[in-house]
All heavy atoms as an XYZ file, in Angstrom:
857
protein
N      33.552     53.329     -6.959
C      33.577     52.942     -8.365
C      33.702     51.427     -8.464
O      34.416     50.804     -7.692
C      34.749     53.618     -9.078
C      34.737     53.421    -10.588
C      35.794     54.267    -11.276
O      36.521     55.023    -10.640
N      35.867     54.135    -12.578
N      32.975     50.857     -9.443
C      32.972     49.417     -9.628
C      33.655     49.068    -10.935
O      33.442     49.718    -11.967
C      31.523     48.881     -9.639
C      31.494     47.405     -9.982
C      30.868     49.133     -8.288
N      34.488     48.031    -10.890
C      35.227     47.587    -12.065
C      34.902     46.128    -12.333
O      34.970     45.300    -11.432
C      36.722     47.743    -11.821
C      37.555     47.520    -13.040
N      37.314     48.117    -14.251
C      38.645     46.746    -13.231
C      38.218     47.724    -15.129
N      39.038     46.896    -14.552
N      34.484     45.838    -13.564
C      34.113     44.479    -13.948
C      35.062     43.995    -15.045
O      35.261     44.696    -16.039
C      32.687     44.451    -14.497
C      31.675     45.124    -13.590
S      30.993     44.034    -12.376
C      29.927     43.036    -13.405
N      35.606     42.810    -14.892
C      36.524     42.249    -15.891
C      36.044     40.876    -16.305
O      35.976     39.964    -15.469
C      37.959     42.161    -15.341
C      38.881     41.533    -16.383
C      38.471     43.542    -14.946
N      35.706     40.739    -17.576
C      35.276     39.459    -18.126
C      36.420     38.828    -18.914
O      37.243     39.531    -19.501
C      34.081     39.651    -19.064
C      32.851     40.196    -18.393
C      31.688     40.296    -19.373
O      31.682     39.539    -20.358
O      30.802     41.124    -19.146
N      36.427     37.504    -18.950
C      37.422     36.791    -19.746
C      36.886     35.414    -20.113
O      35.892     34.946    -19.527
C      38.734     36.658    -18.972
O      38.534     35.911    -17.791
N      37.550     34.778    -21.066
C      37.219     33.394    -21.399
C      36.508     33.183    -22.710
O      36.308     32.039    -23.129
N      36.112     34.235    -23.387
C      35.441     34.059    -24.669
C      36.423     33.620    -25.744
O      37.629     33.566    -25.522
N      35.878     33.295    -26.908
C      36.746     32.898    -28.009
C      35.985     32.140    -29.070
O      34.750     32.146    -29.099
N      36.747     31.498    -29.938
C      36.196     30.716    -31.044
C      36.346     29.231    -30.717
O      37.435     28.786    -30.342
C      36.934     31.056    -32.338
C      36.607     30.212    -33.569
C      35.159     30.413    -33.984
C      37.559     30.569    -34.719
N      35.270     28.487    -30.891
C      35.298     27.056    -30.587
C      34.413     26.329    -31.593
O      33.447     26.916    -32.112
C      34.830     26.802    -29.138
C      33.367     27.197    -28.959
C      35.066     25.366    -28.718
N      34.739     25.090    -31.856
C      33.894     24.292    -32.752
C      32.668     23.782    -32.014
O      32.678     23.637    -30.786
C      34.692     23.119    -33.302
C      35.750     23.507    -34.316
C      36.390     22.292    -34.973
O      36.457     21.225    -34.372
N      36.838     22.457    -36.213
N      31.635     23.505    -32.771
C      30.420     22.939    -32.186
C      30.769     21.672    -31.409
O      31.571     20.855    -31.872
C      29.409     22.636    -33.276
N      30.161     21.546    -30.220
C      30.449     20.420    -29.350
C      31.549     20.698    -28.342
O      31.760     19.905    -27.415
N      32.246     21.798    -28.523
C      33.333     22.159    -27.630
C      32.860     22.860    -26.364
O      31.658     22.996    -26.118
N      33.847     23.300    -25.565
C      33.550     23.932    -24.277
C      34.335     25.226    -24.113
O      35.422     25.389    -24.683
C      33.924     22.985    -23.131
O      33.170     21.791    -23.165
N      33.777     26.114    -23.345
C      34.442     27.347    -22.923
C      34.019     27.664    -21.497
O      32.928     27.266    -21.070
C      34.054     28.530    -23.818
C      34.650     28.626    -25.214
C      34.018     29.782    -25.977
C      36.172     28.804    -25.154
N      34.880     28.382    -20.786
C      34.547     28.816    -19.435
C      34.740     30.330    -19.348
O      35.844     30.825    -19.578
C      35.429     28.131    -18.398
C      34.998     28.404    -16.948
C      35.990     27.862    -15.975
N      35.491     27.850    -14.608
C      36.247     28.097    -13.543
N      37.529     28.376    -13.690
N      35.726     28.038    -12.332
N      33.666     31.024    -19.041
C      33.716     32.473    -18.884
C      33.900     32.827    -17.407
O      33.377     32.147    -16.530
C      32.436     33.112    -19.405
C      32.020     32.793    -20.847
C      30.763     33.573    -21.204
C      33.131     33.089    -21.812
N      34.621     33.910    -17.180
C      34.806     34.412    -15.830
C      34.488     35.905    -15.804
O      34.710     36.608    -16.786
C      36.247     34.216    -15.364
O      36.602     32.863    -15.335
N      33.982     36.371    -14.677
C      33.709     37.799    -14.503
C      34.018     38.166    -13.056
O      33.387     37.646    -12.135
C      32.260     38.116    -14.827
S      31.799     39.829    -14.503
N      34.991     39.040    -12.898
C      35.403     39.466    -11.562
C      34.983     40.916    -11.344
O      35.271     41.785    -12.164
C      36.909     39.331    -11.407
N      34.295     41.141    -10.227
C      33.853     42.478     -9.876
C      34.685     43.005     -8.712
O      34.910     42.293     -7.737
C      32.375     42.460     -9.497
N      35.127     44.230     -8.811
C      35.907     44.821     -7.737
C      35.462     46.267     -7.524
O      34.836     46.869     -8.373
C      37.404     44.764     -8.060
O      37.667     45.494     -9.234
N      35.827     46.797     -6.348
C      35.466     48.168     -6.047
C      34.374     48.219     -4.990
O      34.199     47.318     -4.188
N      33.600     49.276     -5.024
C      32.591     49.538     -4.003
C      31.282     48.831     -4.307
O      30.288     49.448     -4.698
C      32.375     51.040     -3.882
O      33.577     51.716     -3.565
N      31.315     47.505     -4.155
C      30.090     46.722     -4.317
C      29.690     46.188     -2.955
O      30.472     45.527     -2.292
C      30.311     45.540     -5.276
C      30.657     46.035     -6.664
C      29.053     44.675     -5.341
C      30.822     44.938     -7.678
N      28.458     46.472     -2.569
C      27.974     46.030     -1.277
C      26.687     45.243     -1.432
O      25.860     45.546     -2.260
C      27.739     47.242     -0.360
C      28.947     48.102     -0.171
C      29.103     49.276     -0.900
C      29.955     47.740      0.698
C      30.212     50.082     -0.740
C      31.076     48.530      0.865
C      31.206     49.710      0.154
N      26.552     44.230     -0.608
C      25.325     43.438     -0.558
C      24.885     42.942     -1.926
O      23.828     43.321     -2.447
C      24.189     44.277      0.061
O      24.532     44.687      1.367
N      25.706     42.069     -2.514
C      25.355     41.474     -3.801
C      24.175     40.527     -3.611
O      24.202     39.646     -2.756
C      26.550     40.733     -4.409
C      27.640     41.731     -4.797
C      26.108     39.926     -5.637
C      28.884     41.097     -5.367
N      23.153     40.713     -4.431
C      21.965     39.873     -4.361
C      22.108     38.689     -5.306
O      21.785     37.555     -4.946
C      20.719     40.693     -4.725
C      20.525     41.834     -3.732
C      19.487     39.787     -4.796
C      19.444     42.809     -4.134
N      22.571     38.960     -6.510
C      22.696     37.907     -7.513
C      23.749     38.296     -8.546
O      24.087     39.471     -8.693
C      21.357     37.659     -8.203
N      24.245     37.278     -9.236
C      25.160     37.485    -10.352
C      24.608     36.680    -11.520
O      24.024     35.603    -11.324
C      26.577     37.050     -9.988
C      27.106     37.752     -8.740
S      28.784     37.244     -8.272
C      29.758     38.272     -9.376
N      24.785     37.183    -12.717
C      24.154     36.532    -13.857
C      24.966     36.720    -15.125
O      25.848     37.588    -15.201
C      22.742     37.091    -14.063
N      24.652     35.888    -16.097
C      25.203     36.006    -17.450
C      24.043     36.232    -18.419
O      23.015     35.535    -18.363
C      25.974     34.750    -17.843
C      27.263     34.599    -17.134
C      27.519     33.881    -16.006
C      28.511     35.207    -17.515
N      28.833     33.996    -15.649
C      29.476     34.812    -16.570
C      28.910     36.045    -18.561
C      30.807     35.213    -16.630
C      30.231     36.437    -18.620
C      31.166     36.025    -17.667
N      24.237     37.188    -19.300
C      23.305     37.461    -20.385
C      24.075     37.311    -21.696
O      25.307     37.300    -21.712
C      22.760     38.891    -20.298
C      21.739     39.114    -19.216
C      22.103     39.141    -17.871
C      20.395     39.322    -19.522
C      21.161     39.359    -16.865
C      19.452     39.547    -18.538
C      19.838     39.566    -17.216
O      18.899     39.781    -16.234
N      23.336     37.228    -22.796
C      23.990     37.203    -24.094
C      23.139     37.963    -25.092
O      21.917     38.065    -24.944
C      24.261     35.782    -24.566
C      23.011     34.968    -24.896
C      23.390     33.524    -25.223
N      22.235     32.701    -25.553
C      22.298     31.390    -25.740
N      23.456     30.742    -25.631
N      21.190     30.718    -26.033
N      23.821     38.464    -26.121
C      23.133     39.185    -27.182
C      23.750     38.799    -28.515
O      24.931     39.048    -28.757
C      23.217     40.698    -26.968
C      22.380     41.498    -27.939
C      22.224     42.942    -27.526
O      22.987     43.462    -26.715
N      21.214     43.604    -28.055
N      22.932     38.187    -29.350
C      23.351     37.826    -30.691
C      23.008     38.968    -31.643
O      22.116     39.770    -31.353
C      22.654     36.536    -31.118
N      23.681     39.053    -32.791
C      23.407     40.126    -33.751
C      21.929     40.162    -34.144
O      21.343     39.136    -34.488
C      24.286     39.763    -34.944
C      25.406     38.983    -34.356
C      24.794     38.193    -33.235
N      21.336     41.336    -34.052
C      19.944     41.504    -34.438
C      18.934     41.002    -33.446
O      17.725     41.017    -33.720
N      19.397     40.552    -32.292
C      18.478     40.021    -31.275
C      18.599     40.804    -29.979
O      19.586     41.502    -29.740
C      18.763     38.539    -31.019
C      18.483     37.643    -32.220
C      18.625     36.187    -31.851
C      18.267     35.285    -33.015
N      18.366     33.846    -32.664
N      17.580     40.661    -29.126
C      17.616     41.314    -27.833
C      18.525     40.568    -26.867
O      18.748     39.363    -27.003
C      16.191     41.403    -27.247
C      15.269     42.359    -27.979
C      13.941     42.542    -27.271
O      13.481     41.651    -26.561
N      13.320     43.692    -27.455
N      19.028     41.290    -25.900
C      19.823     40.655    -24.855
C      18.910     39.743    -24.036
O      17.794     40.123    -23.675
C      20.458     41.713    -23.948
C      21.486     41.166    -22.990
C      22.208     42.292    -22.253
N      22.948     43.143    -23.180
C      23.804     44.088    -22.762
N      24.003     44.277    -21.458
N      24.430     44.832    -23.645
N      19.413     38.544    -23.735
C      18.607     37.567    -23.012
C      19.385     36.983    -21.839
O      20.616     36.872    -21.885
C      18.169     36.419    -23.930
C      19.299     35.601    -24.518
C      18.832     34.402    -25.330
O      17.603     34.170    -25.421
O      19.691     33.675    -25.857
N      18.636     36.598    -20.809
C      19.249     35.958    -19.653
C      19.673     34.543    -20.015
O      18.906     33.774    -20.588
C      18.264     35.906    -18.494
C      18.724     35.161    -17.247
C      19.877     35.896    -16.576
C      17.561     34.971    -16.281
N      20.902     34.207    -19.662
C      21.416     32.855    -19.880
C      21.342     32.053    -18.577
O      20.812     30.952    -18.548
C      22.873     32.889    -20.375
C      23.427     31.468    -20.504
C      22.959     33.622    -21.705
N      21.877     32.631    -17.490
C      21.885     31.938    -16.206
C      22.099     32.952    -15.101
O      22.734     33.995    -15.319
C      22.986     30.874    -16.169
N      21.586     32.641    -13.923
C      21.744     33.524    -12.775
C      21.953     32.689    -11.525
O      21.498     31.535    -11.450
C      20.530     34.423    -12.610
N      22.635     33.290    -10.545
C      22.872     32.610     -9.279
C      22.740     33.636     -8.156
O      23.275     34.739     -8.240
C      24.259     31.917     -9.259
C      24.444     31.125     -7.960
C      25.384     32.908     -9.481
C      25.638     30.174     -8.015
N      21.987     33.279     -7.108
C      21.788     34.188     -5.994
C      22.909     34.032     -4.968
O      23.734     33.122     -5.051
C      20.456     33.923     -5.302
O      20.522     32.633     -4.662
C      19.304     33.949     -6.292
N      22.903     34.906     -3.990
C      23.892     34.805     -2.930
C      23.777     33.498     -2.152
O      24.773     32.991     -1.634
N      22.569     32.958     -2.114
C      22.339     31.701     -1.421
C      22.653     30.477     -2.265
O      22.566     29.354     -1.774
N      22.993     30.691     -3.535
C      23.375     29.579     -4.405
C      22.275     29.053     -5.293
O      22.500     28.108     -6.064
N      21.085     29.628     -5.239
C      20.018     29.195     -6.133
C      20.340     29.614     -7.555
O      20.836     30.717     -7.776
C      18.683     29.804     -5.698
O      18.327     29.362     -4.415
N      20.053     28.721     -8.494
C      20.378     29.001     -9.888
C      19.144     28.980    -10.771
O      18.130     28.362    -10.440
C      21.402     27.985    -10.432
O      20.853     26.667    -10.282
C      22.719     28.070     -9.680
N      19.267     29.651    -11.898
C      18.181     29.732    -12.869
C      18.820     29.742    -14.249
O      19.817     30.451    -14.468
C      17.364     31.005    -12.652
C      16.227     31.118    -13.629
O      15.542     30.149    -13.913
N      16.012     32.311    -14.161
N      18.275     28.956    -15.179
C      18.855     28.842    -16.514
C      17.801     29.061    -17.589
O      16.627     28.692    -17.421
C      19.459     27.457    -16.737
C      20.638     27.136    -15.864
C      20.474     26.488    -14.642
C      21.932     27.484    -16.265
C      21.571     26.201    -13.831
C      23.026     27.193    -15.467
C      22.837     26.553    -14.252
O      23.924     26.265    -13.458
N      18.217     29.604    -18.699
C      17.361     29.648    -19.879
C      17.153     28.209    -20.361
O      18.067     27.376    -20.267
C      18.004     30.478    -20.981
N      15.978     27.934    -20.873
C      15.681     26.572    -21.336
C      16.691     26.104    -22.387
O      17.037     24.923    -22.439
C      14.269     26.512    -21.919
C      13.195     26.604    -20.849
O      13.505     26.379    -19.660
O      12.042     26.919    -21.198
N      17.162     27.025    -23.199
C      18.049     26.659    -24.307
C      19.423     26.185    -23.847
O      20.155     25.579    -24.631
C      18.213     27.849    -25.258
O      18.752     28.965    -24.567
N      19.794     26.450    -22.602
C      21.125     26.058    -22.129
C      21.080     25.042    -20.990
O      22.137     24.580    -20.548
C      21.951     27.290    -21.687
C      21.993     28.334    -22.784
C      21.409     27.879    -20.390
N      19.895     24.703    -20.532
C      19.784     23.746    -19.427
C      20.458     22.427    -19.792
O      20.266     21.909    -20.887
C      18.315     23.505    -19.079
C      17.682     24.619    -18.285
C      16.223     24.315    -17.957
C      15.591     25.453    -17.163
N      14.146     25.207    -16.892
N      21.230     21.902    -18.864
C      21.937     20.646    -19.091
C      23.273     20.809    -19.790
O      24.050     19.867    -19.871
N      23.542     22.007    -20.327
C      24.805     22.243    -21.036
C      25.677     23.281    -20.339
O      26.900     23.174    -20.359
C      24.531     22.702    -22.472
C      23.734     21.727    -23.299
C      23.665     22.174    -24.768
N      22.970     23.443    -24.928
C      23.528     24.520    -25.495
N      24.778     24.483    -25.933
N      22.830     25.637    -25.624
N      25.061     24.282    -19.739
C      25.797     25.365    -19.073
C      25.635     25.236    -17.559
O      24.590     24.814    -17.061
C      25.252     26.732    -19.496
C      25.522     27.114    -20.929
C      26.026     26.199    -21.854
C      25.267     28.408    -21.366
C      26.281     26.566    -23.164
C      25.507     28.796    -22.676
C      26.001     27.869    -23.575
N      26.682     25.659    -16.850
C      26.642     25.672    -15.386
C      27.192     27.000    -14.880
O      28.319     27.377    -15.241
C      27.466     24.519    -14.791
O      26.967     23.269    -15.282
C      27.371     24.529    -13.268
N      26.410     27.676    -14.060
C      26.860     28.930    -13.454
C      27.315     28.643    -12.027
O      26.730     27.807    -11.321
C      25.739     29.993    -13.473
C      26.284     31.361    -13.050
C      24.549     29.576    -12.612
C      25.307     32.509    -13.285
N      28.377     29.326    -11.625
C      28.881     29.188    -10.261
C      29.491     30.523     -9.840
O      29.701     31.406    -10.687
C      29.901     28.056    -10.165
O      31.017     28.319    -10.996
N      29.764     30.649     -8.556
C      30.343     31.906     -8.085
C      31.288     31.659     -6.930
O      31.162     30.667     -6.202
C      29.250     32.890     -7.655
C      28.404     32.403     -6.493
C      27.394     33.462     -6.083
N      28.059     34.591     -5.401
C      27.416     35.620     -4.884
N      26.102     35.698     -5.006
N      28.065     36.592     -4.292
N      32.231     32.575     -6.780
C      33.126     32.614     -5.628
C      32.805     33.910     -4.907
O      33.214     34.990     -5.332
C      34.583     32.579     -6.097
C      35.561     32.526     -4.935
O      35.226     33.014     -3.829
O      36.663     32.009     -5.126
N      32.046     33.799     -3.823
C      31.605     34.990     -3.116
C      32.736     35.806     -2.536
O      32.681     37.030     -2.514
N      33.772     35.139     -2.099
C      34.899     35.845     -1.497
C      35.622     36.706     -2.519
O      36.226     37.730     -2.176
C      35.871     34.849     -0.875
N      35.577     36.290     -3.780
C      36.277     37.025     -4.837
C      35.314     37.848     -5.691
O      35.746     38.464     -6.672
C      37.035     36.045     -5.740
C      38.130     35.267     -5.026
C      38.836     34.323     -5.997
C      39.944     33.549     -5.309
N      40.628     32.609     -6.243
N      34.021     37.820     -5.373
C      33.015     38.511     -6.208
C      33.188     38.139     -7.683
O      33.185     39.004     -8.560
C      33.108     40.024     -6.036
C      32.522     40.493     -4.727
O      31.760     39.774     -4.074
N      32.882     41.692     -4.320
N      33.335     36.851     -7.905
C      33.563     36.348     -9.265
C      32.486     35.333     -9.623
O      32.117     34.490     -8.801
C      34.949     35.685     -9.373
O      35.952     36.661     -9.067
C      35.195     35.159    -10.775
N      31.990     35.443    -10.845
C      30.999     34.508    -11.345
C      31.566     33.812    -12.580
O      32.303     34.426    -13.359
C      29.671     35.213    -11.657
C      29.828     36.270    -12.745
C      28.569     34.217    -12.024
N      31.237     32.532    -12.714
C      31.750     31.721    -13.824
C      30.582     31.150    -14.621
O      29.487     30.967    -14.088
C      32.598     30.562    -13.288
C      33.710     30.984    -12.365
C      33.545     30.965    -10.985
C      34.939     31.395    -12.887
C      34.565     31.359    -10.130
C      35.967     31.787    -12.045
C      35.769     31.767    -10.666
O      36.795     32.153     -9.826
N      30.842     30.859    -15.873
C      29.871     30.159    -16.705
C      30.615     29.080    -17.479
O      31.394     29.394    -18.377
C      29.161     31.101    -17.666
C      28.026     30.479    -18.469
C      26.855     30.083    -17.548
C      27.527     31.410    -19.577
N      30.399     27.832    -17.094
C      30.973     26.709    -17.810
C      29.999     26.317    -18.910
O      28.846     25.991    -18.634
C      31.208     25.522    -16.867
C      31.746     24.288    -17.542
C      33.147     24.475    -18.097
O      34.009     25.061    -17.442
N      33.382     24.001    -19.313
N      30.472     26.363    -20.144
C      29.615     26.087    -21.297
C      30.131     24.855    -22.018
O      31.255     24.847    -22.529
C      29.616     27.288    -22.241
C      29.212     28.593    -21.575
S      29.066     29.964    -22.726
C      30.768     30.173    -23.223
N      29.327     23.813    -22.017
C      29.667     22.558    -22.689
C      28.710     22.294    -23.849
O      27.643     22.907    -23.930
C      29.612     21.399    -21.694
C      30.579     21.548    -20.545
O      31.671     22.095    -20.694
N      30.194     21.053    -19.375
N      29.110     21.399    -24.711
C      28.273     21.019    -25.861
C      27.776     22.251    -26.604
O      26.587     22.381    -26.916
C      27.079     20.172    -25.392
O      27.530     19.014    -24.714
N      28.682     23.151    -26.886
C      28.299     24.416    -27.516
C      27.751     24.199    -28.919
O      28.174     23.297    -29.648
C      29.502     25.354    -27.552
C      29.798     26.038    -26.212
C      31.227     26.570    -26.172
C      28.808     27.154    -25.962
N      26.789     25.054    -29.258
C      26.120     24.993    -30.554
C      26.334     26.322    -31.282
O      26.542     27.358    -30.636
C      24.627     24.756    -30.363
C      24.270     23.529    -29.544
C      22.770     23.439    -29.321
C      22.393     22.223    -28.498
N      20.921     22.140    -28.272
N      26.244     26.325    -32.605
C      26.377     27.590    -33.349
C      25.401     28.667    -32.859
O      25.750     29.847    -32.855
C      26.087     27.177    -34.787
C      26.539     25.757    -34.854
C      26.163     25.173    -33.522
N      24.229     28.257    -32.415
C      23.254     29.242    -31.941
C      23.614     29.854    -30.589
O      22.938     30.774    -30.126
C      21.850     28.633    -31.873
C      21.766     27.309    -31.120
C      21.807     26.115    -32.065
O      22.637     26.110    -33.009
O      21.026     25.161    -31.839
N      24.668     29.370    -29.968
C      25.176     29.994    -28.745
C      26.084     31.184    -29.050
O      26.506     31.902    -28.135
C      25.963     28.981    -27.907
C      25.097     27.855    -27.373
O      23.975     28.128    -26.922
O      25.559     26.697    -27.403
N      26.384     31.402    -30.324
C      27.229     32.516    -30.723
C      26.582     33.837    -30.331
O      25.435     34.109    -30.675
C      27.476     32.484    -32.239
O      28.226     31.313    -32.564
C      28.241     33.729    -32.685
N      27.329     34.647    -29.580
C      26.798     35.917    -29.078
C      27.893     36.632    -28.291
O      28.948     36.053    -28.011
C      25.581     35.688    -28.179
N      27.607     37.869    -27.926
C      28.427     38.555    -26.930
C      27.809     38.256    -25.576
O      26.606     38.441    -25.379
C      28.469     40.073    -27.172
C      29.290     40.754    -26.070
C      29.058     40.373    -28.542
N      28.625     37.768    -24.662
C      28.160     37.399    -23.332
C      28.549     38.488    -22.331
O      29.702     38.922    -22.292
C      28.767     36.059    -22.922
C      28.106     34.886    -23.603
C      28.268     34.665    -24.967
C      27.277     34.002    -22.906
C      27.651     33.609    -25.612
C      26.658     32.933    -23.535
C      26.841     32.747    -24.898
O      26.221     31.694    -25.525
N      27.568     38.902    -21.526
C      27.770     39.956    -20.548
C      27.474     39.410    -19.148
O      26.493     38.707    -18.946
C      26.808     41.116    -20.795
C      26.955     41.796    -22.130
C      26.256     41.359    -23.252
C      27.807     42.896    -22.271
C      26.388     41.984    -24.476
C      27.936     43.539    -23.494
C      27.230     43.078    -24.586
O      27.361     43.712    -25.795
N      28.294     39.786    -18.195
C      27.955     39.449    -16.815
C      27.264     40.648    -16.174
O      27.461     41.797    -16.576
C      29.194     39.044    -16.013
S      30.387     40.343    -15.721
N      26.461     40.354    -15.200
C      25.700     41.375    -14.480
C      25.745     41.078    -12.988
O      25.575     39.929    -12.584
C      24.248     41.386    -14.957
C      23.357     42.400    -14.248
C      21.919     42.265    -14.714
C      20.990     43.221    -14.000
N      19.567     43.020    -14.385
N      25.995     42.107    -12.217
C      25.963     41.988    -10.766
C      24.825     42.857    -10.237
O      24.759     44.044    -10.559
C      27.299     42.428    -10.134
C      27.190     42.454     -8.614
C      28.424     41.509    -10.580
N      23.952     42.239     -9.471
C      22.834     42.964     -8.866
C      23.112     43.142     -7.378
O      23.303     42.160     -6.660
C      21.537     42.184     -9.073
C      21.175     41.956    -10.530
C      19.920     41.107    -10.689
O      19.221     40.882     -9.675
O      19.642     40.656    -11.805
N      23.143     44.397     -6.948
C      23.338     44.668     -5.527
C      22.146     45.458     -5.016
O      21.261     45.840     -5.779
C      24.633     45.461     -5.302
O      24.445     46.826     -5.643
N      22.133     45.711     -3.721
C      21.027     46.474     -3.136
C      21.085     47.945     -3.560
O      20.102     48.661     -3.429
C      21.063     46.351     -1.615
C      20.886     44.922     -1.128
C      20.688     44.854      0.374
N      20.681     43.473      0.836
C      19.635     42.681      0.756
N      18.504     43.104      0.228
N      19.711     41.450      1.199
N      22.221     48.351     -4.078
C      22.409     49.753     -4.464
C      22.182     49.963     -5.959
O      21.512     50.914     -6.365
C      23.825     50.240     -4.075
C      24.043     51.670     -4.562
C      24.034     50.130     -2.574
N      22.742     49.075     -6.762
C      22.665     49.267     -8.203
C      22.970     47.960     -8.921
O      23.271     46.951     -8.297
C      23.649     50.357     -8.629
O      23.503     50.660     -9.998
N      22.860     47.992    -10.245
C      23.261     46.878    -11.106
C      24.487     47.285    -11.907
O      24.611     48.453    -12.322
C      22.129     46.501    -12.057
C      20.891     46.009    -11.323
O      20.998     45.411    -10.251
N      19.736     46.275    -11.887
N      25.363     46.325    -12.138
C      26.602     46.600    -12.846
C      26.780     45.578    -13.962
O      26.518     44.395    -13.777
C      27.803     46.544    -11.888
C      27.637     47.399    -10.658
C      27.128     46.867     -9.472
C      27.964     48.753    -10.685
C      26.953     47.651     -8.351
C      27.807     49.546     -9.558
C      27.299     48.981     -8.395
O      27.132     49.762     -7.285
N      27.257     46.074    -15.119
C      27.448     45.211    -16.285
C      28.920     45.135    -16.661
O      29.644     46.141    -16.567
C      26.666     45.752    -17.480
C      25.186     45.613    -17.354
C      24.312     46.519    -16.814
C      24.393     44.514    -17.805
N      23.033     46.034    -16.885
C      23.045     44.810    -17.493
C      24.679     43.299    -18.424
C      21.987     43.934    -17.797
C      23.649     42.430    -18.736
C      22.321     42.751    -18.411
N      29.330     43.949    -17.134
C      30.649     43.808    -17.711
C      30.676     44.350    -19.117
O      29.640     44.713    -19.685
N      31.873     44.363    -19.721
C      32.043     44.960    -21.044
C      31.643     44.011    -22.157
O      31.490     44.436    -23.311
C      33.505     45.407    -21.234
C      34.480     44.289    -21.600
C      34.912     43.437    -20.414
O      34.430     43.611    -19.293
N      35.832     42.514    -20.664
N      31.464     42.742    -21.833
C      31.076     41.760    -22.840
C      32.278     41.008    -23.387
O      33.367     41.565    -23.526
N      32.059     39.739    -23.681
C      33.092     38.911    -24.289
C      32.449     38.084    -25.397
O      31.361     37.536    -25.222
C      33.787     38.013    -23.241
O      34.856     37.299    -23.850
C      32.833     37.016    -22.612
N      33.121     38.041    -26.548
C      32.554     37.368    -27.716
C      32.759     35.864    -27.632
O      33.870     35.389    -27.357
C      33.206     37.890    -28.996
C      32.741     37.210    -30.280
C      31.305     37.551    -30.636
O      30.915     38.710    -30.600
N      30.525     36.534    -30.996
N      31.681     35.130    -27.863
C      31.743     33.674    -27.990
C      31.250     33.326    -29.385
O      30.137     33.697    -29.768
C      30.877     32.981    -26.927
C      30.765     31.480    -27.221
C      31.450     33.213    -25.540
N      32.081     32.636    -30.143
C      31.724     32.233    -31.496
C      31.868     30.729    -31.615
O      32.922     30.176    -31.323
C      32.611     32.920    -32.541
O      32.503     34.343    -32.395
C      32.197     32.525    -33.953
N      30.782     30.080    -32.034
C      30.774     28.625    -32.178
C      30.620     28.298    -33.659
O      29.613     28.660    -34.279
C      29.644     27.978    -31.374
C      29.723     26.458    -31.467
C      29.699     28.429    -29.923
N      31.620     27.646    -34.211
C      31.585     27.292    -35.640
C      30.971     25.911    -35.832
O      31.118     25.028    -34.992
C      32.988     27.334    -36.221
O      33.804     26.361    -35.602
N      30.294     25.747    -36.956
C      29.637     24.454    -37.238
C      30.559     23.515    -37.980
O      31.641     23.885    -38.409
C      28.376     24.685    -38.059
O      28.685     25.378    -39.245
């Protein structure tokens, strides 16, 4: 059984920063990549950033230069540092772990950016 715990969401003013964390525990083997997605009301879930086991990263154009994804492989934890936040970043943020066996999703954490 796999257990995912997300934290770090909240309310912040435009221009502010937040750091999201997602820790995966349990029977996870051979993690290929870890990623953050987000879903705003009335919109589809979209990829925000991803990081492979080798450290390669990929970002949505809308967050490049503002967000940074990182991971601690020993702890199976992925982070998302979000700077210069904008109201359009408001969404529920979900972490995802991709392994050779299956994909696992976190429960989601709300990020709200006020103007």
